[in-house]
N, C-alpha and C positions, 0 to 999 in steps of 0.2 A: 546327906549328913557326912560330916568329916570324922576322921578317926577319933575315937574317944567319945563319940556321940554327944558332942557339945551343942547340938541344936540344929534347927533346919538350915538348909542351904538353898539359895536361889541364885541362878545365873540368868541375867537378862542381856540379850544381844540385840542391838539395833544396827541393822545393816542398811547402808544407804549409798547413793552414788551409782556409778555404772551408767550404761547407755540409757536404760529405762528410767533411772532416777527414782524408782520406787523405794519406799522405806519398808523393810521387813523387820518386825520385832518378834523375837523368839524367846520364850521363857521356859527354863527347866527348873522346877521347884521340887526339892527332895520330898516334900509332903505329898506331891501328886504322882510321884514315880514309884515303880515297883521297888521293893527293898534292895535288890541287887543293883538296879540302875541308880538308886540314890547313893549307894556306896561307890559306884563307878564315877558318878558326878563329883563326889568329894575327892577321889583319887586324881581325876583329870584336872580339877582346879588346883590341887597341890602341885602336880607335875607342871602345870602352866605357869606357876609362880604368881598366881593372881590373888593370893591372900594379903599381899602387900601392895600398896598403890604403885602402879607402874606409870612412868612418864609416857607420853605419846610416842608411838614407835613409827617412824617413817613419815615421809611427806606424801600427801595425797597426790596421786597421778591422775591425769585426765582419763575419764571413763573407768576408773578403778573403783572398787568397793572400799568403803571405810566402815569400820566396826567400832561401835561404842559398847564396851563390856562392863556391866555392873555386877559385882558379886556381893550378895547380902548373906552374912553368916552371923546369926544371932543379932547382936546390936552393932556389929561391925559392917561397914560398907566400903568397898574399894571400887575404883572406877579407872578404866583405861580406854584410850582411843588408839586403834591400830589400823594402819593402812595395809591393804591387801598385799602389796609388793614387798613389805618389810616385816611380815608377821613371823614371830618365832615359832618353831615347830610345835612346841607344847601348846601354844595358844591355838594354832591351826587345828591340832588334833581335838582340843576341847570344843572349838566351834563346830567342827564337822560332826562330832558326836551329839552336841546339843541340838543341832539342826535336824537330827534324824531319830532321836530317842522317842519311843512311844510314851505318851503322857505329856509331851511338851505342849505349850500353847503358842500359836503363831498368828500374827495379824499382818496384813499388807495394807499400806496406805500410800497416798500420793505425798510428795515432798511438800513442806510448808512454804 
């Protein structure tokens, strides 16, 4: 949830590429997190600047990870694609947190 309690917040990260080529999807949904973690999710999304649509950041590098990040906040949805080598610090901090927070959902699949 974001400041002001304007509704649920969900961050979906689809990580692909790298040497293995596996696709890992991680979802952090404020409705499934502890209240303190839901507040932290909102703060980290704000700090990463992901409430406004971002252009793609960086060119994909061979064997590097690419991250597709979708933020759903109420009826608003923003989407960004970020290459591992050119990731802004706030986005990196958000992704690291989302990939470790208790209550997240994670699936692993082969590339299409």
